[in-house]
N, C-alpha and C positions, 0 to 999 in steps of 0.2 A: 342775770347781765352781766358782762363785766363791764369794768370802766375802763373808757381811753384814758391813757395815762398822761404825763404831762413829756415825756420824751415822744410819744407819737405825734403830739401836737407838734413840737421843736421840729420834728422830722418833715412835717407837712410844710413848716413855714421855710426853713432851710432848703428844700426842694423847690418851693416857689419863688426863692429868692425875694422875699418880703421883707425879712429882717433886716434891720438899719443897724448898721455898723456903729459900734461904740457905745449904743444905747443900750437901757436897763428894760427896756419893754418893746413889745411888737406892736403894731399898729394894724390891722387889718381893716380897708374901707369897703363900704357896700358890699357886706358878704353876708348869707344867709345863715342866721345861729340855729342850730336844731339844738334839742335838748336831750339827752342822753338820760332816762331815767334809770338811778342806781340808789344805790345806800349812801353813795357820799356827796359827789356834787357833781354839776352840770358843766358841759365843755363846748364853748363855739367851735364848731367845725365850716369851713368855707364851703362857698356853691360848687367847687368840683367837685367834692366828695357827698353833698346833699342827696343827691338823686340817688348814687350807689347804697349809701348806708341807709338811704330809706326803703329802697326797694328789698333791702336785708332784712330790716327790723320795722315790726310794724309799730311798735310804740313811739318813732320818732315823728314828731312834730313841729312844724314851725314856731318860732319863740319871738323872736325879735330881729329885725331889720337894721343896725345902727353900729357905727364904730365901738370896736373894743379893743381892749389894750388888757395884753397878759403880761405880767412879770417874770422876768427870767435872770438867774444869775448870770452875773457877767462871767466867771470862770466856768460855768456849765456851757454857755455860749462857746467860749473860744476852743474849750475841748472837743467838743463836738464838730466845730468847724475844722480843727486840728486832724480827727478823725476822718471826716469826709474828704478832705484834702489826701491825707497818707494813704486811703483807699483807692482814690482815683488813679494815684500816681503808682502805686501797686499793680492797679489789673490793667492799667496801659502798658507796663513792663511786661507783665506776663504775656497780654497778648500778642506784643510785638515778638518776644522771643519762642513763643509759640508758632508764629507763623514765619520766622526765619527759619529757613531748612539750609543757611549756611553755617548756622555756629557750629564751630570745633566741635564742642563737648555741652553738654547738655548741664545747665546750672543744677545747684545742688538741691532744689526742690521739685525738679524732675526725675522722676527716677524711671529708669526703663524696666520695662517688664515684658519677657518674651510670649506670654500667653496672649495677646492682643497683639499678635504681628499681623493678624488679619485686617484689623484695622488702621494698621500704621504703612499696610502695602498699597498701592495704586488700585484702584476702585478694581476689583477680581472676580470674576465667576468661580465660587467654591461648591463643588456639589453636594458638601456636607450640611448643607443650609439646608436643603429639599430633601436628603436623605433623613434628617433630623425630623422636619415638620411631617412627613409621611410614614414617620415610624413610629409602632406603638411600644419596643421593646422595652422592658423595665416598668411598665406602666401596670397599675395594680389599682383597685379600687379602694377609697378611704374607708377605715374601720373606724367609725366613732365610738366603739365598745373598749378600743384599747387607748388607755391613757398614757400620756408623758411621763418620765423617769425625771424629775426635775432634780434629784440627787445624782443619778447617771450624768446628765447634762452639764452638772455644775463641778462635780469633784474632778472627774476623767476628763479634762483638758490637753487634749491629745493634738497634735498637727493634724489639719484636715487634710488628708492626702488627696481626695477629690478636687482639690480647688480647680487646678487647670481644667479639668473635664468640667465643672462647673462655667467657668468662666468662658469656655470653648462651647458651650451651649447657649450660653446669654449673647456670645458675640454673633453666633448662626442665626438666634432670634433678630438680632439688629440687622445683619445682613439680608438675612429674607425680606424684611419692610424696606431695605433700601433697593432690593432688585424689583420690587413691585413698584416702589415708587419712583426711581429713576433709572430705568433698565436702559437709556441711551448713555448714562456715564460709565458703564461696565464694557469697558473695550477690553480687558484680558480675561484669559481662562486658566485655571490653575493647570492645565496641562505645559502651558508658556513656562512654567517654573520648574518644571521636571528637571532634574541634571544640575541644576544649579546648586553649590555647595559653600558654606561657609568660610569666609578667611581664614587659613592657616594661622597658628601661631606666630610663622616667621614673619607674617604680612602686618599682625598687630604689633604695634607699637605701645610698650607697655607705660613707658615713662618716656616722655621727648626727652634728648639729650638737649643741654644748654650748651651753644657753642658761644664762645667770645668773638665777637664782631671787630674788634680792632685789632688783632692779629693778621684778619684774612684781607684787611684794607691795608696791609704794609706790601709792597713790591719785591718780588723775588730777588735777589741777586742775581745779577747777569754772570754766567760761568764760560769764561774765555776757552774755546778749543783751537786746535791748532789744524789746521787744512788736512794733514795727513791722517787726522783721526777721524775727518768727516768719511762718512757713506754713503752715497748717493745712489739711490734703487730706481735706475728708468724703467718704465714700462716698456715690455718687450709685445709687440703686436704680433712678431713672426712665430709661426710653428712648422715645424720641417717634419715630415713624416715619411715613410716608406714601407716596401715588401719586398722581397725578391724570393723566388723561388727556381727549383733545379729538379725536373722531373726524369725518369729515366725508365725505360721499358726494354724487353729483349723477347726474341722469339727465336728458336731454335729447331728448325725440321730437317731430317734424316734427307741425304739423297735419294734412299730407297723407301722414303714415305709412302703409302699406297693412295694417297689422294693429292701428293704431290706439294710444292709450295717451294719457299726458299727462306732461309733465315735471316732475320732482321734486328737491327740494332737501332734505338732512337733515344734522341736527347732533346729535350726541352727547357729552357730556361728563360725567365724572364725577369724585368725589376721595375720599379714605379717609383718616384720621387715627386715628395709634393713640397711647393714652398708656397704658403699663404700668408696673406697678411690681412687682418680684420681689425680695425681701432673701435669695434664696438659699438659704433655710433653711424655713421655714413659710408664708410669705404671699404671694399674688398676687393682686396687681389690676389688671385688665385693663379699659379705656375703649375704644370706637370709635363713631367718627362717618362715615357714609358718606352720599353723596347720588350720585344719578345724574338727569340731566336730557338728555331728548331732544326735537327739535322736528322738524317735516316739513311740507312745503309741500303743499297740498291745493288742487289747482286746482277740482278738482271739488267741492267746498264753497264755494258760493256765499255762505255767511254769516260762514266766517273763513276768513283768509288762510293760517293754519299751525294745526298741529295738535299738540300734546303726544304723543309716542311714548313716552317714558319720564319716569315722574316718582316719584320715590321719597327720604325721608328717613328714616334710622335710625339711632337710639342705642342703645349696649349696653353692658352694665356687666358683670361677673363678680368678685366676693368670693369667694377660694378660700383654706382654711386645709389643710394638709397632713396626710395622713390616713395612707397608706404607699404606697410606691413613687412609683407616677405617678398616684395617686389623691389628688382634693381634695374635702373638704366644701365645697359652692359655694352661695353666694345670688347669683341673678341677676336682672337686669331690663333688659327690650328695650322701646322706644319706636317706634312707626312711623308715618309720615305722610307728607303730598306737600305740593309748593309751590303749584303752579297749578291752575286749574280747566281743567276737560275737558268737553266737550259733544259730541252726538251729531251725525253729519254733516247738514249742512244745517239745523241746529236749534238753537235756542238753550234746548234741554233739560240742564239741568247733570246730568253723572253722577258727577262727585266735585271736590274743592276741599281748599284748607287745612281741616285736622284733620277732616275729611269723606272717607273714615273716618278716625280714629285708631283705633291698638293697643296695649294695654300688657299686657305680661306679665310676670309676678313669682314666679319658682319658688325652691325648695330643694331641695337633691340634691346629686347627686357628678359631679364632672368628672375624666374621664381626660384626660392630655395625654403626646403623644409627638412628640416635636422633635428632628429631624435637621437640624443647621444650613446652611441653602444647600440641602437636599434636601428634605425633609416636613416640616410642620407640623398635626399633628393633632389636634383637641380634641373629645371625645365627652361632652355634657352631657344627663345623667339627671335628671330632675324627678319626682319623683312626687308631689311636691306643687306644683300650678302654678294661680296666679290670672291669668283673662285678662281683659280688660276692653275691649268694642269700641264707639266711639260715633261719632254722625254729630254735626255742631254744626250743619250748614245744614239748613234747612227744606226746599231744593229739592232734595236727595239721597235717592234711594229708598235706606232703610236694610236693606231686605231681600238686597240684593245684597252686603252687607257682614256678615253673620251675625248680623243683629240682627233681633228679628222684628217684622212690621209693626204700627204704630202705637207704637212705642216709639224711641226716640235713643240709648239706652244697654242695654247687655247684660253682665253679669257671669256668668262661668261658672268652676267649678275640676274641676279634673280633674289631668291629666299632660301632660310635654311632654317629647321628646326634639330634641336639637338638634346636628347633626353639620358641623364646620368641616373644610376641608384644604386646604392649600396646598401642591401638590406641582410641583416642577421636575422634568417628566417628561426633556426634555433640556436641552442647554445654552438654548435659545432659546425653550424651550415652555414656557409655566406654565399648572398648572390650578387657578383656585380655586371652590373649589364649596360650597355651604352648604345642609344639609337639614333641615326644620324639620318637626315632626309632633307636632300639639295636638290633644285630645281631651278632651271630658268624659263621654268612655263614651256618650255618645248621637250625637253628631256629629263629623266629623273635617276638620281643616285641616291640608293638609298642602301644604309649597312645596319645589321643588328648583333652586336657581339654581345654574348653571354659566358660568364665564367662562374661555375661552380665550385666551391673549395669546400671538400669536407677536413677539418681538422683532427687528427688523430691524438695530437698533443702541440705543444709548442714549436715544433719542429718539424714533425711528420705528417703530410696530408696528401689529398688524391685532388685528382683537378680533373672538370670536365667542360672543354673548351666548344660552344658551339656556336659558326660564325655565319650567319647569312647574308647575302648580298644581290641587291637588283638594280642591274645596269641597263637600260634600254638605248642607250647611245653607243653601244660595242657593236661590230659586225656579227652576226651569227654563222657558227660554222656549217658546215653540210650535215653533219651527224649530230648536231646538237641545234633545237628551235625553240631554246626557254632563255628569258633575260634573266632566272633566276640560279642563284650559285651556294654551293651550300658547304661547309666545311666543319668537321667534327674530329675532337683527340678527347682520350681517355687514358691518363698518366698518373704516375703513382712517386712519389717522390718528398725531398728537402722544401721545408718551407719556414721563412721567418720575416717578422714583419717589427719595425720599431717606429 
C-alpha cells in the first residue's frame, strides 16, 4: 500500500480552508485520525475522508481523536497557494472565453479543427450516426495468434491518414448518445444544411486593415460652386404615349362579273394619345384622347361618292386617390361625339353630325387596377353615382335614336355605370384591346363592347380586326328590326406605329 504524501495532505488543508495564514503549522480540531499502515509513517486524515478511505482500505483503523499539528514549510505553502490562485484564474478565463460566441478571433490556445464540425454546429440530426451504429462494414474477428510488430509500429512513423475518419466515428458515437438522452434538443436535420457553401475568398479578410482614425475626424473642405454649374433633376411623374394606324383595303369587280357586285375602296385611320400622371404613392391622373375615322366608296349611292364607315371622337379622364392595395377612389369623366356628317343611302337625310349626338358621363366611385408590365393592363371602374347627358345639336337629326325622348334635344339621367378596359398581349405579336361599358338609370340600359385585335408583322405593318357590339333598349325599333342588339365588324391591313 502506497503512502499518502505530504502534498496530498496540503491539498486537503488548502481545500478545506483550515490553514492559518502566516503560520508554519496547520491545526485540525476535532478530527478523526486514522492510520494507514505502511513502511514509512502514519498520516492523520480528516473526518470528511475517513469513511471514504475506510470503505476502500480494510486496514484503516481509528487511532486517536485529538488536535494534531503538522509543520509545513512556509515557502511550500506560498507556492501552493499561488498555484491554486493561478489555476482558478486561468480556468475562469478559459470558461468565459469558451462561452463567449462574440469573440472576433479565437485565442492562441484554442485551435479550430474542421473534423469536429458536427459538435460546433447547432444540435442537428445526422443520419451517419445511425448508419454507423447499425453497420458491420469493416468488422472482423480478433485473431489472438497474430502478434503486433513493435518494430514496425515504432520505426515507420508516417502521418495517420485515417485521422478524419476516426474522429468522425468518435463524434458519431457521441452524437448517438446525445440523440438518445436529449432528443427534444435536436431541432434541425442535416437536410437543412444542404446547399450551404463556405464563404468565398473575397469575403474572408485575411488581415484587417488598420485605418487611422484622426484623419477621418477632420471635416472636408467646402467647395464653392457657381449656380450655373448646378444641375437639379426634378422627378417627372408624367408619361406620354400613343399609337396611330392607317388601314387600307380595295375590292375591284368588273361590270360583267357573273355574280354581280360593285368595286369599293375603304380607308380606316385612328389615333390614341395618353397623358398620365402617377406619383407612385397616392395620386393617379389619367387622360386619353381617341379618334377613329373611316371612309368607304359607295358606287350604288348616286347622291354621295363616299360614306363614313367609322367616326368617333372620345375624351376620357380619371383622377384617382389610392385607398388600399390596387383600389382607388376615382372621379371620372367621359365625352364622346363624332367629326363628320352621315347620310342615308341615296338620300340627303342626315343621320348624325358633329355634336349630334354628344354624350357626357361624370361619375364617382372606385377603380381597381392590375398592371403587369408588357403583358396585361386591367382597369375596372365602378361608379355607383353617375350622371349622363345626351344631346343633339342639329335640328335635322332624329333624337330618338340616341337615348333622347321625342321632342327633346337634351336628356339628363342619373344612375350607375361600370366600365372595364383591358390591354392584353396574348402572344408576342398579338394584342387584344377591349372596352366594356354598362350605363343604366334603372329603367333603360346602354351597353357597348369594343374589341380590337392587332396582329403586328413588324413595327410598322399590322392587320386589325374590329368588333363592336352595342345594346340600347331606349331607341325606337323599326318595323323590319325587332332587336336592341347592334353589331359592327371590320378587318383591315395597313400601317401601324406606337410610341
